[in-house]
N, C-alpha and C positions, 0 to 999 in steps of 0.2 A: 655866486651864493658863498654863503658864511656857513657858521660851523653846523653843522649836524644838515647839512640841508637848507638852513632857514636865513635867507634874507636879513634878520633882525637876529645878531648877538641873545638882545636880550630878552629875544621868545625862545631861541634854543635852553638858554641856560632855564628859565619858566618851566621850560616843555620836559629836562633835565628832571628838573627837582622835583615836577608834578609827578613824574614819573617814577622817582625812589619811592615817591611817598605812596605809590599806590599800593608796590612791591611789598613795602614795608606796611601797608595798612591791610593787604592781604595777608600774609606770614602771622601777624598779630591775628586776626579772625580765623584763619587756620587753627592756633595753639589755642583759640577761643573753644574752637569745635571741640577738638582734640581733647581740651579739660576734664580730667574724670571729675563729676559733680556725684558725692552721694543726696541721694533724693528722699533716702526709706524717713519717714516720718519714727520710726520705731523710739519708745520710749527709755530711759534709764533710771526708773526711779530704782530705790533698792541697791542700787550699784554705787561702790566707791572705786573712782580714778584715781592713780596718783599719774603728775604730767610733769615731768622734767623739763626747764626754760618756760615756763609758761606766765612768766611778765613781758614776755614782747615775741612776734613772727608769728610763727606756726602755734608754736606753744601756747600763745594768750586764745586765739581764733579754735583751735583745740579743744581748752580749757571753757570757752565760750558758749559754744555750739553743743557740749555735752552736759553744760550748767542749764541749756536751754531743754535738757532733754528730763530734766529730774537726780541728775547723777551727784554722789556728794564727790567734790570734787576737791585733792589734795594739790597745790600748787608748790613744786618742788623749786627751789630758786636762789640762787645765788645774789641778786641786787635785790633788799627786802624792800627799800623807797620804793623804787620800780614792780615790785610783786603787790606793793600794798595798795599803789592807783591803781593795776589793770585787777586788783583784787574787787575795790571796789567799784571800778566802771561794769565790771560783769556781774555784780548783785543785783545794782540798782539795773541793767537793763534787763537781765534773765527773772528776778525776782528770787532768783534761788541764794538764800541765804547760807545754804549750805557749803561753802567755799571758802576754805582754809588757807594758808599759808606757811607753810615752813622753811626755814632755813640749809640749803641745800648747796652745797660748793665740789664739783664734781670730781674738780682736779684734788683736792683732798678725802685721804682715808680715813679720817677721824672726823669731818663731816660730815661724811657719808654713813658710817657709823653710830654718829649722833642722830640722825636722821631716822635710819631705819630704824633705831632704838625706839624713838619718837614715835615713830609710824607702830608698830608691833607693841606698843603700850597702848594705845591710844585708840585703836582700828583693829575691830573684830575680825573681819573679811574685806578683802581687794578682789577688786576682780578685773581689774584694765589695769598693768602699768606699762605708761606711753615714754620709752626714751629719745625726747626729743630734743634735748638741750644737746647745743655742739659750740665749738672753736673752731674758730681760722685765722691765724697768723699768716702771713707771706714771709716776711724776713726775719724778724727777733725770736731769737732763740732764745727759751727761757722753762725754767723745767718748775715741777708742784714742789710741793713745801714737803713732799715725799721724795725727792729725788728723782720724779720720772719728769721724761720732756712731758711739756705741759698741753699740746695738743694731741697726745693717745692718752696724756692722764686722763680728760675730760673727757671724751669723746669713746674710749674704748676703755679704760682699766675703769673709772668709773660707774660707768653701766653695768659691767663685768661683776664685782664688788656686789653692787646695789642688788642684783638679780639676785646672787646667792642669799644675801640680807635676808630678805620680802622673801623668798620662794618656798618657807613652810608655810608661809601667811596665803602666799597665792594661792599651792594645793588643799590647803583648809577648805578655801572659796572655790574650788574647782564646780565649774566649769568656770576657767579666768583663762584671762591673755595678755599677755607679755607684746609689745609691739615696737622695736625698734630703728629709726629715721637714719636711713640709710642715703645714697647717693648713687645717681650712677656714673658722677665723677671716680667710682672706684675701677673703672673700665681703664684708665690713666698710669695705675699702679698694679704694685705686688708687698705681700707683707714678709718681710726680713725675717722669717724665723729666727735667725739667728744673732739678730739684734733688735729685741721688742721695746728698748728702752734708747732712741736713735738720738739723742741728746742735739748731737753735732750734725743730724737732717736739716734742711732746708723745712723751715715749718709748712708751708705750702705746699709744698709733692706730701709733708705728712698728714693732713685735710685726708687727702684723698688713699693714703694708706690705712687712717682710722675707718673712711668707710668701707674699703676692703675687709676691715677685722669686722665692724659692725655686721656685713653679712657672714659671715665665717662663723662669727659667737652663733647670731640667729639658728643658724642650720646645725650647728651644734648641741646646743639648747634645747634646739626642736627633740635632736636625737634619745636626748639623755630624759628629755620627759615624756618619752613616749608613753600611752598606758595611765599618765596622770588628770588626764582631763585640763592641764592647760595649754595652750598653744603658742606658738612663736613666730611672728612674721614679720618680715623689714620689707621697708618701702624707698621706692624715690617722691620724693613730695613734689620735684621738678626746679625748677634753678625759682628760687623766690627771691625777691626784694624787700629782703629781712638785714636786724643787725647784723650779722654774720660779714656782712661784706667792710663795716666799718675800719677795718684795719687794714684795707688796700691803701697804697700809700701813691700819691703822687709820682710820677706824673699815671700812672696807671689807671688813678680815678677816671683820665675823661674821657679813653675807649667805653668805660663804665658804664657810664651816665648815657648811652648809646644804646649800650646791651643789656640796661637794667630796665628799657620799655620796652623790652620782649618778656620781660619775669613776669610769673606769674604772681597774684597776687595772695598775702597771706591766708584770706581765705582760702583761697584757689590751691593753695598748696597744704590747707590742712585736710581735705577733701578725702585720701586714702588714709589719713591718719583716723577720722572719723568714721572710713568705711570698717575700717580694720579692729576696731574699737567696740564697735554697736554690731556693725549686720548681722543680719540671721545667716545672708549666705555663705559666710566665710568660719560657721561654727565648724569645729572640729578640724579643719583646715590646718597646716603648720610645715614651720621649715620654708615656707614660700617668699618670693620678693615680689612686690608688687609693684605697679605705676598707672595712675589714671584711675585708679579705683581695679584695675585688672591684675592679674596676675600677670609677669614679665617674664623672658627668659634672663639668664647667664650664662654669661661666658665660660668658657670650659676652666678656665682655668684657677678661680673662683670655687668649680664645684666638687673640687675632691677634698671629701669628705677626710680622708688618714691628716691632710694640712690644716681643717680645722679640727680636727682632733687635739693634735697637736702645738696648734694654737693656744689653744684652752689650757692644755695642761702646762705650758712655758707663760700664760698670763697668771698662771695662779702661783709660778716660783718669781714673776715681778715683785708678789704681793709681801713673799715671804723674803726675799732679799730686801726689802725697802722695810718691813712692817716689825716691831718691836718682837722680840721672842715671844713673849704673853699672850702675844697674836696668835703663835702661829697653830695654836689648837684646832683654833677655826677651821683653819684651811683644811688641817689631817680630819678634821668631824667631816670635811666635805668629802675627800678622798674615801672616810668610811661609808657615808652614806652610798655614796657611789658604789661600792667594794657590796655592800649589803642589800641593796636592788637589784645586782647581779647575780648575787648568789644564791640568795636568799634566808642565808646565813647572818641571825640578828645579834651575835655571841660575837661583838667587836666592842672592846672597850680601845678609850685615847685616853691614855697617859701621858702627861709630860716630863721630859727628861733632857737636858743640855747634856750630853757625853763628855763634853770637854771641861765640864765645871764636877770638879769631886763632890760639891754640900749636893747640887743638883743629881748625882748619881745617887746617893745614899736617900734622898729624900725619895725617890722613884723609888729605890729598890725598897725601903721600910714599908710604904704603903702597898706596896706589892704581895712583900711576904705575909702582913697582915691583911689581906682580901683573897689573895693565894698562898692554901696550903700545900699545892704541889704542880710543879712546871713542868712539864713533859720537854719543849724543845726553847732554847735560848740560842734566836738567830741574832749573831753581831753584825748588823749589817751598814749601820751609819759610816760615812767618810766622808773627809773636804777634801779637798788637791788645793793649795794655795798654789802662787805665780811667783813669785820673784820674792815677795815678800814676807817672814813667817811672822806670828805674833805669840805675847808672853799673854798667856793665862791668867787670873785671881791666884791660881795656887802655883804660878812660880813654872807653871809648864811650858813649853812650845805648843803653838794651839793644833797642830797637825798631829803632832805625837800624841798628845793628847788626845784629839778627838775621835781619831782610828785607833788608839793602842792602849796609852795607861785610862780612859775611860771603860773601856769592855773589861778593862785586868780586875781590875776595882769592881763591877758589876759581877764579872763572873764570881766573884771570892762571895761579896754579899747575896748572890742568891746562889746557893751552889747546895745549901739545905735540902730547901724544895725542890731542886733537881734528883735530888737524892734520892726522896723521895718518892719518886715515880717510877714507874715500872721496868722502865728504859729509856731515863733522860738523852737526850743530845743536847751538844754546842757545835753551833754551825759558824764557824768566821768566813765572812768573806775577806779572801785578801788580793793578790794578784802576783801575777808572775813577773810584774817588774818591780818585783825581791830581787832578780837577778845583778838589779844593776846598783844595790848597796849593800855595807857593809858597816855590821859595828860593832863597838866593844863595851864588854858593860862596865869594863874596869874605870875605862871614862867617861864622866857624866855629862862631856860637850858632845857625846857621841852617841848616847843615850836620851838625851834630853839640851838638843841644841839652840840651847834660845839665844844666841848671838850667832845664830849660822847664816850665813849667805854665799850665794855661789851664780851663777849666770846659766847653771843647768838648773829650770825654775820648779821642774816636781820630784828632786832627788829627798826631800822629806815625807814627799808622801810615798816615796819608794823605801824609804828607809822602814819609816811604820810596817809597812808588807812587809819587811825582812822580820818586824819586833814582833808581828801576829805569826807568823810561821811556827818562831821558833818560842812562844808563849805556848799555841796549841799543841807542838809534841812534849813539853814540858808538864803543861797539863793532863795532858794524856796520862802521861808514866802517873803522876800523883791520883790519878782516879784511876787506877789499874784493880785495885781491888772493889770498886763498887760497880753500880750497874749504869753509871754516865758514860759516854764518850763521846769524846772530840775533836774534829776534823773542821780542815780549812778547805778551802778552794780559791780558785781562780776562775772569776764569769765569764772571761773575755772584755772587751775591748767596748764598753757599751756605751751608750749616744745617752749620757743622762747629766742631769744639772752641775755635778762634780765637775764637770769640762769650763764650765760660767767663768773660774776668772785664770783664763789661760790668757794671760796680758797681750797687748798689741805690742808689736806686728806679728809675732808669732798666729794672731789668734785670724788673720787671713789667712794664711798658710794651712790652718788648722780647719778652716770650715771642707774643704772638699776632700780630706780627712777621714772626717767626723762622718762622710755620707757612706762609709765601708764600715761603720761600727755596726755591733748586733744592737739590736731592738731591747729596751728592757725584758719586755717578756723572756726573748731567749736565753737573755743573760740571767735569768731567775731559775731556770732546770736545774742545775747544780746547787744549787739553796733548798728546792725542793726534794730532788733526789736525796739528799742529805736527811733529811725533815721526816722524812715520811717511807723512804723506801726500806722494807727488809732487809734485802743485800745487805745492806751496811749498818744492822743492829749492833752487831758486836767486835766492827771496827774503828778503832780508834787511833790518832797522831796520822795520819792520814792526809796528802795534799789530791784534789782531786780536781779533773778540767773535762769540762766534755762529761759528764757524769762517769770517769773512771782515776783511777790510782793514775797519777800523775811523779815520776822521780824528781824531787828537789836536787838540788848542788850541794855540796858539800859542804860548802860554808855556813850554810842556815842551819845543819844539823848536828854543829858544833855543840855535843852533851853539856861541857863542865860550863860551855858560857850561855846556854839554854839556862842550868840553874842558876850562875851568876846575875844573869837579865833578871829573872823570878825576884832573889832578895834585894837587888838593888830598886826592881819596882814595887814591890812591898814598902818600901821605905820611903819612896817618892809620890807617893798615893796616900801614905800616911795609912796605912793599916794597923790595927791596936789588937792586943790580946783578945781583945773583948768582942772583935768582930770573925766573923765562921773564916775558917783555916782548909786549908787545899793541902 
């Protein structure tokens, strides 16, 4: 008796092949039966839909179906040649001529802004935004034109920015929907909140990471949109035989051919996107994850809303880090919108200032003095901490000292008159107990403006700027003694904020577990708030606070003669003129 009990080896082989084929066919049939199908005949006349990556794959099928339902379709595509071909095909098949193509490269912040500007200029309403475009690479590492890792830029940061730029239009069109195409592959990864620009990571893994980010973003977006009638949901389309697999290299392409035979078609993969875009069953449903046109469960690791909130905040910082300064006001506007929504206080104004630039400080102060006759509280909160490298500003000032000390010094002088007109003006300066690890000599220009400084101790310049801030506060308080303006400084605690983004490798590795012990920004703000509003400190001036209480300073920083000398030297370095307000 031969192989597997068959007398004829050929019969045995044929039987094995037949058995495998039957098993595979049963698996394929099971996948067909369990595949979700959106069977509603609901029409979409009068609706406007933006679909990213609509030139191929499930994006194209989503556009085709919604066009059949009568929607106005805006195909947002990077490859304009294939997009035009897809547009012609959809228009011819559906008879819907209201299908347009606009250029959008989600890896490029400039392209996203241009696309959003064109949409808001030409479209009066937006009912559905489908984040469908995606990119997957296996081994080849690359960065976007903005210096962001390419997979994360395309799959997470691009949709993040585009959503913000179109959110007002979506709100005006409410009820409106945001649909994010994620993936079950999120289960094989996690988002490293301390490394959100992982340029040295394996791109294949980063595809999974980006899908984690998609889901976390969707859930936090839904939370922030509560009460607006704009919903946000995400989905797993299934494993689709689409162009996203074009970058799988040989020899991995060989097993992929067999595996792809079990993948859904593009039309099948589009079903859940269609369901979330137009089904009446999900009207008002938000913050959920869907699969095969049904809500699906997420694992516990990705359901942490605190992590989702932090991803949102850190994602915004990525744009600030890689965006020209002129665009920073946009992100500040986003934060202001969040504060106004949460507090109900609409009296928030956004003004641009680069505190390291004397020109920018003067322009800011001039505009403020012209529009605000009285200032009650001035909080010097901005700060930077460089690593080993120091920089020199166009004004010839060392960058850390310019940002943390000289900018606030000049701004205080320029705003002192409206502060004096207040019934009880307050100046609050956020310093640090790290001042203890520094000292300066105003008689030595290299000490107070260390443009050629280099040390193996990477935060010395930060410590030096905190030392100068305290000396400035005490001298300022003396000079304001006969006015109704007080000046105090504080140590907020060690806070987990973006100020630590410049900690260099390999110190950053050691630094990550230490950051877990830091205070939250909310906790760190308590003493600033106390000094800004508490009646307990209405007449207190020239003090150093920690934990909402006066704290002792060491003697080195309280040297009165050196405080005076630092003041006079600083006036020269910031180029104060006799025409400027004097303190």
